[in-house]
MARKOL-91344 format. One record per atom (N, C-alpha, C): residue in one letter; x, y, z. Coordinates in steps of 0.2 Angstrom, whole numbers, plus 5000, padded with zeros to 4 digits. Each point is the difference from the previous one (the first is absolute). Layout:
residues N
residuo = a, east = X, north = Y, up = Z
...
//
This chain:
residues 106
residuo = m, east = 5642, north = 5518, up = 5588
residuo = m, east = 4998, north = 4993, up = 4999
residuo = m, east = 4999, north = 4997, up = 5007
residuo = n, east = 4994, north = 4996, up = 5001
residuo = n, east = 4999, north = 4997, up = 5007
residuo = n, east = 5002, north = 4993, up = 5000
residuo = d, east = 5000, north = 4997, up = 5005
residuo = d, east = 5002, north = 4993, up = 5001
residuo = d, east = 4996, north = 4995, up = 4996
residuo = l, east = 4993, north = 5001, up = 4999
residuo = l, east = 4996, north = 4996, up = 4996
residuo = l, east = 5002, north = 5000, up = 4993
residuo = q, east = 5002, north = 5006, up = 4998
residuo = q, east = 5002, north = 5001, up = 4992
residuo = q, east = 5007, north = 4998, up = 4999
residuo = r, east = 5004, north = 4998, up = 5005
residuo = r, east = 5007, north = 4999, up = 4999
residuo = r, east = 5002, north = 4992, up = 4999
residuo = s, east = 5003, north = 4999, up = 4995
residuo = s, east = 5003, north = 4993, up = 4999
residuo = s, east = 5007, north = 5000, up = 5002
residuo = l, east = 5003, north = 4996, up = 5003
residuo = l, east = 5007, north = 4999, up = 5002
residuo = l, east = 5003, north = 4995, up = 4996
residuo = q, east = 5005, north = 5001, up = 4997
residuo = q, east = 5004, north = 4995, up = 4997
residuo = q, east = 5007, north = 5000, up = 5002
residuo = w, east = 5003, north = 4994, up = 5002
residuo = w, east = 5006, north = 5000, up = 5003
residuo = w, east = 5005, north = 4997, up = 4995
residuo = h, east = 5006, north = 5003, up = 4999
residuo = h, east = 5005, north = 4998, up = 4996
residuo = h, east = 5007, north = 4999, up = 5004
residuo = i, east = 5003, north = 4995, up = 4998
residuo = i, east = 5007, north = 4999, up = 5004
residuo = i, east = 5005, north = 5002, up = 4994
residuo = c, east = 5003, north = 5005, up = 5002
residuo = c, east = 5005, north = 5003, up = 4995
residuo = c, east = 5007, north = 5001, up = 5004
residuo = n, east = 5005, north = 4996, up = 4998
residuo = n, east = 5006, north = 5000, up = 5004
residuo = n, east = 5000, north = 4999, up = 5007
residuo = e, east = 4996, north = 4996, up = 5002
residuo = e, east = 4999, north = 4998, up = 5007
residuo = e, east = 4996, north = 5006, up = 5004
residuo = t, east = 4997, north = 5005, up = 4997
residuo = t, east = 4996, north = 5005, up = 5003
residuo = t, east = 4993, north = 4999, up = 4998
residuo = i, east = 4996, north = 5001, up = 5004
residuo = i, east = 4992, north = 5000, up = 4999
residuo = i, east = 4998, north = 5007, up = 4999
residuo = v, east = 4997, north = 5001, up = 4994
residuo = v, east = 4997, north = 5006, up = 4998
residuo = v, east = 4993, north = 5000, up = 4999
residuo = e, east = 4996, north = 5004, up = 5003
residuo = e, east = 4993, north = 5000, up = 5000
residuo = e, east = 4998, north = 5005, up = 4995
residuo = e, east = 4995, north = 4998, up = 4995
residuo = e, east = 4998, north = 5005, up = 4995
residuo = e, east = 4992, north = 5000, up = 5001
residuo = d, east = 4997, north = 5006, up = 4999
residuo = d, east = 4993, north = 5001, up = 5000
residuo = d, east = 4998, north = 5000, up = 4992
residuo = l, east = 4995, north = 4996, up = 4999
residuo = l, east = 4997, north = 4999, up = 4994
residuo = l, east = 4993, north = 5002, up = 5000
residuo = e, east = 4998, north = 5003, up = 4995
residuo = e, east = 4993, north = 5002, up = 4999
residuo = e, east = 4996, north = 4994, up = 4998
residuo = d, east = 4994, north = 5000, up = 5003
residuo = d, east = 4995, north = 4994, up = 4998
residuo = d, east = 4996, north = 5003, up = 4995
residuo = p, east = 5001, north = 4997, up = 4994
residuo = p, east = 4996, north = 5003, up = 4994
residuo = p, east = 4993, north = 5000, up = 5000
residuo = y, east = 4997, north = 4996, up = 5005
residuo = y, east = 4993, north = 4999, up = 5001
residuo = y, east = 4997, north = 5005, up = 5005
residuo = v, east = 5004, north = 5004, up = 5003
residuo = v, east = 4998, north = 5004, up = 5006
residuo = v, east = 5000, north = 5007, up = 4997
residuo = d, east = 4994, north = 5004, up = 5000
residuo = d, east = 5000, north = 5007, up = 4998
residuo = d, east = 5002, north = 5004, up = 5007
residuo = n, east = 5005, north = 5004, up = 5000
residuo = n, east = 5003, north = 5003, up = 5006
residuo = n, east = 4995, north = 5006, up = 5001
residuo = k, east = 4996, north = 5002, up = 4996
residuo = k, east = 4996, north = 5006, up = 5001
residuo = k, east = 4993, north = 4999, up = 5001
residuo = p, east = 4997, north = 5000, up = 5006
residuo = p, east = 4993, north = 4999, up = 5000
residuo = p, east = 4996, north = 5006, up = 4996
residuo = m, east = 4995, north = 4998, up = 4997
residuo = m, east = 4996, north = 5005, up = 4996
residuo = m, east = 4993, north = 5000, up = 5002
residuo = w, east = 4997, north = 5006, up = 4999
residuo = w, east = 4993, north = 5001, up = 5003
residuo = w, east = 4996, north = 5003, up = 4994
residuo = k, east = 4994, north = 4997, up = 4999
residuo = k, east = 4996, north = 5003, up = 4994
residuo = k, east = 4994, north = 5004, up = 5004
residuo = v, east = 5000, north = 5006, up = 4998
residuo = v, east = 4995, north = 5005, up = 5003
residuo = v, east = 4995, north = 5001, up = 4994
residuo = t, east = 4993, north = 4999, up = 5002
residuo = t, east = 4995, north = 5001, up = 4995
residuo = t, east = 4995, north = 5005, up = 5003
residuo = i, east = 4999, north = 5005, up = 4996
residuo = i, east = 4996, north = 5006, up = 5002
residuo = i, east = 4994, north = 5000, up = 4995
residuo = q, east = 4994, north = 5001, up = 5002
residuo = q, east = 4994, north = 5001, up = 4996
residuo = q, east = 4996, north = 5006, up = 5002
residuo = c, east = 4997, north = 5003, up = 4995
residuo = c, east = 4995, north = 5005, up = 5001
residuo = c, east = 4995, north = 5001, up = 4995
residuo = s, east = 4995, north = 5003, up = 5001
residuo = s, east = 4994, north = 5001, up = 4995
residuo = s, east = 5003, north = 5005, up = 4995
residuo = a, east = 4996, north = 5001, up = 4995
residuo = a, east = 5001, north = 5005, up = 4995
residuo = a, east = 5000, north = 5007, up = 5003
residuo = e, east = 4995, north = 5001, up = 5004
residuo = e, east = 4999, north = 5006, up = 5003
residuo = e, east = 5005, north = 5002, up = 5005
residuo = s, east = 5002, north = 4995, up = 5004
residuo = s, east = 5006, north = 5002, up = 5004
residuo = s, east = 5006, north = 5001, up = 4996
residuo = w, east = 5002, north = 4997, up = 4995
residuo = w, east = 5005, north = 5001, up = 4996
residuo = w, east = 5000, north = 5007, up = 4997
residuo = g, east = 4994, north = 5002, up = 4997
residuo = g, east = 5000, north = 5007, up = 4998
residuo = g, east = 5001, north = 5005, up = 5005
residuo = n, east = 4998, north = 4999, up = 5006
residuo = n, east = 5001, north = 5005, up = 5006
residuo = n, east = 5007, north = 5000, up = 5002
residuo = h, east = 5004, north = 4994, up = 5000
residuo = h, east = 5006, north = 4999, up = 5004
residuo = h, east = 5006, north = 4997, up = 4996
residuo = a, east = 4999, north = 5000, up = 4993
residuo = a, east = 5006, north = 4997, up = 4996
residuo = a, east = 5006, north = 5004, up = 5001
residuo = v, east = 5000, north = 5006, up = 5001
residuo = v, east = 5006, north = 5004, up = 5000
residuo = v, east = 5004, north = 4999, up = 5007
residuo = a, east = 4995, north = 5000, up = 5005
residuo = a, east = 5003, north = 4998, up = 5007
residuo = a, east = 5003, north = 4993, up = 5001
residuo = f, east = 4996, north = 4995, up = 4996
residuo = f, east = 5003, north = 4993, up = 5001
residuo = f, east = 5006, north = 5000, up = 4996
residuo = k, east = 5001, north = 5003, up = 4994
residuo = k, east = 5006, north = 4999, up = 4996
residuo = k, east = 5006, north = 5003, up = 5004
residuo = a, east = 4998, north = 5006, up = 5004
residuo = a, east = 5006, north = 5003, up = 5004
residuo = a, east = 5002, north = 4995, up = 5006
residuo = i, east = 4995, north = 4997, up = 5003
residuo = i, east = 5002, north = 4995, up = 5005
residuo = i, east = 5004, north = 4994, up = 4997
residuo = a, east = 4998, north = 4997, up = 4994
residuo = a, east = 5003, north = 4995, up = 4997
residuo = a, east = 5007, north = 5002, up = 4998
residuo = a, east = 5001, north = 5006, up = 4998
residuo = a, east = 5007, north = 5002, up = 4998
residuo = a, east = 5005, north = 5000, up = 5006
residuo = q, east = 4998, north = 5000, up = 5006
residuo = q, east = 5004, north = 5001, up = 5006
residuo = q, east = 5003, north = 4993, up = 5002
residuo = y, east = 4998, north = 4995, up = 4996
residuo = y, east = 5003, north = 4993, up = 5002
residuo = y, east = 5003, north = 4997, up = 4994
residuo = a, east = 5005, north = 4996, up = 5002
residuo = a, east = 5004, north = 4996, up = 4995
residuo = a, east = 4996, north = 4994, up = 4998
residuo = a, east = 4995, north = 5001, up = 4997
residuo = a, east = 4995, north = 4995, up = 4998
residuo = a, east = 5001, north = 4999, up = 4992
residuo = t, east = 4999, north = 4993, up = 4998
residuo = t, east = 5000, north = 4998, up = 4993
residuo = t, east = 4992, north = 4999, up = 4999
residuo = t, east = 4998, north = 5004, up = 4994
residuo = t, east = 4993, north = 4999, up = 4998
residuo = t, east = 4999, north = 4993, up = 4997
residuo = l, east = 4996, north = 4996, up = 5003
residuo = l, east = 4999, north = 4993, up = 4997
residuo = l, east = 4994, north = 5001, up = 4995
residuo = s, east = 4995, north = 5003, up = 5001
residuo = s, east = 4994, north = 5001, up = 4996
residuo = s, east = 4996, north = 5006, up = 5002
residuo = s, east = 4997, north = 5003, up = 4995
residuo = s, east = 4995, north = 5006, up = 5002
residuo = s, east = 4995, north = 4999, up = 4995
residuo = k, east = 4994, north = 4999, up = 5003
residuo = k, east = 4994, north = 4998, up = 4995
residuo = k, east = 4994, north = 5004, up = 5002
residuo = k, east = 4997, north = 5002, up = 4994
residuo = k, east = 4993, north = 5004, up = 5001
residuo = k, east = 4995, north = 4995, up = 4997
residuo = m, east = 4996, north = 4998, up = 5004
residuo = m, east = 4995, north = 4994, up = 4999
residuo = m, east = 4994, north = 5003, up = 4995
residuo = k, east = 4998, north = 4996, up = 4996
residuo = k, east = 4995, north = 5001, up = 4995
residuo = k, east = 4993, north = 5000, up = 5005
residuo = g, east = 4996, north = 5004, up = 4997
residuo = g, east = 4993, north = 5000, up = 5004
residuo = g, east = 5000, north = 5006, up = 5005
residuo = d, east = 5003, north = 4998, up = 5006
residuo = d, east = 4999, north = 5005, up = 5006
residuo = d, east = 5007, north = 5004, up = 5000
residuo = e, east = 5005, north = 4999, up = 4996
residuo = e, east = 5006, north = 5004, up = 4999
residuo = e, east = 5004, north = 5001, up = 5007
residuo = r, east = 4999, north = 4995, up = 5005
residuo = r, east = 5004, north = 5000, up = 5006
residuo = r, east = 5007, north = 4999, up = 4998
residuo = r, east = 5005, north = 5002, up = 5004
residuo = r, east = 5007, north = 4999, up = 4999
residuo = r, east = 5003, north = 4995, up = 5005
residuo = i, east = 5004, north = 4996, up = 4997
residuo = i, east = 5004, north = 4995, up = 5004
residuo = i, east = 5007, north = 5001, up = 4998
residuo = m, east = 5004, north = 5002, up = 5005
residuo = m, east = 5007, north = 5001, up = 4999
residuo = m, east = 5004, north = 4995, up = 5004
residuo = e, east = 5005, north = 4996, up = 4998
residuo = e, east = 5004, north = 4996, up = 5003
residuo = e, east = 5008, north = 5002, up = 5000
residuo = y, east = 5003, north = 5000, up = 5006
residuo = y, east = 5007, north = 5002, up = 5000
residuo = y, east = 5004, north = 4995, up = 5004
residuo = e, east = 5006, north = 5000, up = 4999
residuo = e, east = 5005, north = 4995, up = 5003
residuo = e, east = 5005, north = 5004, up = 5004
residuo = l, east = 5000, north = 4999, up = 5007
residuo = l, east = 5005, north = 5003, up = 5004
residuo = l, east = 5004, north = 4995, up = 5004
residuo = e, east = 5006, north = 5002, up = 5002
residuo = e, east = 5005, north = 4996, up = 5003
residuo = e, east = 4999, north = 5000, up = 5008
residuo = n, east = 4998, north = 5006, up = 5002
residuo = n, east = 5000, north = 5001, up = 5007
residuo = n, east = 4993, north = 5000, up = 5003
residuo = v, east = 4998, north = 4996, up = 5005
residuo = v, east = 4994, north = 4999, up = 5002
residuo = v, east = 4997, north = 5006, up = 5004
residuo = n, east = 5004, north = 5004, up = 5003
residuo = n, east = 4998, north = 5006, up = 5003
residuo = n, east = 4998, north = 5005, up = 4995
residuo = d, east = 5003, north = 5000, up = 4994
residuo = d, east = 4998, north = 5005, up = 4995
residuo = d, east = 4993, north = 4997, up = 4997
residuo = a, east = 4999, north = 4994, up = 4999
residuo = a, east = 4994, north = 4997, up = 4998
residuo = a, east = 4994, north = 5002, up = 5004
residuo = e, east = 5001, north = 4999, up = 5007
residuo = e, east = 4995, north = 5002, up = 5005
residuo = e, east = 4998, north = 5007, up = 4999
residuo = e, east = 5006, north = 5004, up = 5000
residuo = e, east = 4999, north = 5008, up = 5000
residuo = e, east = 4996, north = 5002, up = 4994
residuo = f, east = 5002, north = 4997, up = 4994
residuo = f, east = 4997, north = 5002, up = 4994
residuo = f, east = 4993, north = 4998, up = 5000
residuo = i, east = 4998, north = 4995, up = 5003
residuo = i, east = 4993, north = 4998, up = 5000
residuo = i, east = 4996, north = 5005, up = 5005
residuo = e, east = 5003, north = 5001, up = 5005
residuo = e, east = 4997, north = 5005, up = 5005
residuo = e, east = 4999, north = 5007, up = 4997
residuo = r, east = 5005, north = 5002, up = 4997
residuo = r, east = 4999, north = 5007, up = 4997
residuo = r, east = 4995, north = 5000, up = 4994
residuo = s, east = 5000, north = 4995, up = 4996
residuo = s, east = 4995, north = 4999, up = 4995
residuo = s, east = 4993, north = 5000, up = 5002
residuo = m, east = 4999, north = 4996, up = 5006
residuo = m, east = 4993, north = 4999, up = 5003
residuo = m, east = 4998, north = 5006, up = 5003
residuo = a, east = 5004, north = 5005, up = 5001
residuo = a, east = 4998, north = 5006, up = 5003
residuo = a, east = 4996, north = 5004, up = 4995
residuo = l, east = 5001, north = 4999, up = 4994
residuo = l, east = 4996, north = 5003, up = 4994
residuo = l, east = 4993, north = 4997, up = 5000
residuo = s, east = 4995, north = 5004, up = 4999
residuo = s, east = 4993, north = 4997, up = 5000
residuo = s, east = 4999, north = 4995, up = 4995
residuo = g, east = 4998, north = 4994, up = 5001
residuo = g, east = 4998, north = 4995, up = 4995
residuo = g, east = 5006, north = 4996, up = 4998
residuo = f, east = 5006, north = 5000, up = 5003
residuo = f, east = 5005, north = 4996, up = 4998
residuo = f, east = 5001, north = 4995, up = 5006
residuo = i, east = 5001, north = 4993, up = 4997
residuo = i, east = 5001, north = 4995, up = 5005
residuo = i, east = 5006, north = 4996, up = 4997
residuo = g, east = 5004, north = 4997, up = 5005
residuo = g, east = 5006, north = 4997, up = 4998
residuo = g, east = 5001, north = 4993, up = 5004
residuo = t, east = 5004, north = 4996, up = 4997
residuo = t, east = 5003, north = 4994, up = 5004
residuo = t, east = 5007, north = 4999, up = 4998
residuo = f, east = 5003, north = 4996, up = 5003
residuo = f, east = 5007, north = 4998, up = 4998
residuo = f, east = 5001, north = 4992, up = 5002
residuo = e, east = 5005, north = 4997, up = 4996
residuo = e, east = 5001, north = 4993, up = 5002
residuo = e, east = 5007, north = 4999, up = 4998
residuo = a, east = 5003, north = 4995, up = 5003
residuo = a, east = 5007, north = 4998, up = 4998
residuo = a, east = 5000, north = 4996, up = 4993
residuo = l, east = 5005, north = 5002, up = 4996
residuo = l, east = 5001, north = 4996, up = 4994
residuo = l, east = 5005, north = 4994, up = 5001
//
């Protein structure tokens, strides 16, 4: 817990001052990152197995996975805690032909 997330409350107990750390209920202690990966139907057909192997290597929660009507492109969204993992996941996915990716803080 860092200083910005720490609330201090002082109690006087038997002439002794005791410091207690209290969690701020409005502060989420874990920054989260949303990774969005997109690809065409053709790229998915060619690289789905490789992409799934890449995705399996990260502690990511799948937020959504959509196959769009019409052009059948794929849009996958994941939530990750570690920004370095988010960046690496995107880089490795974009190494597959036709895959693009972005990430943003949640």
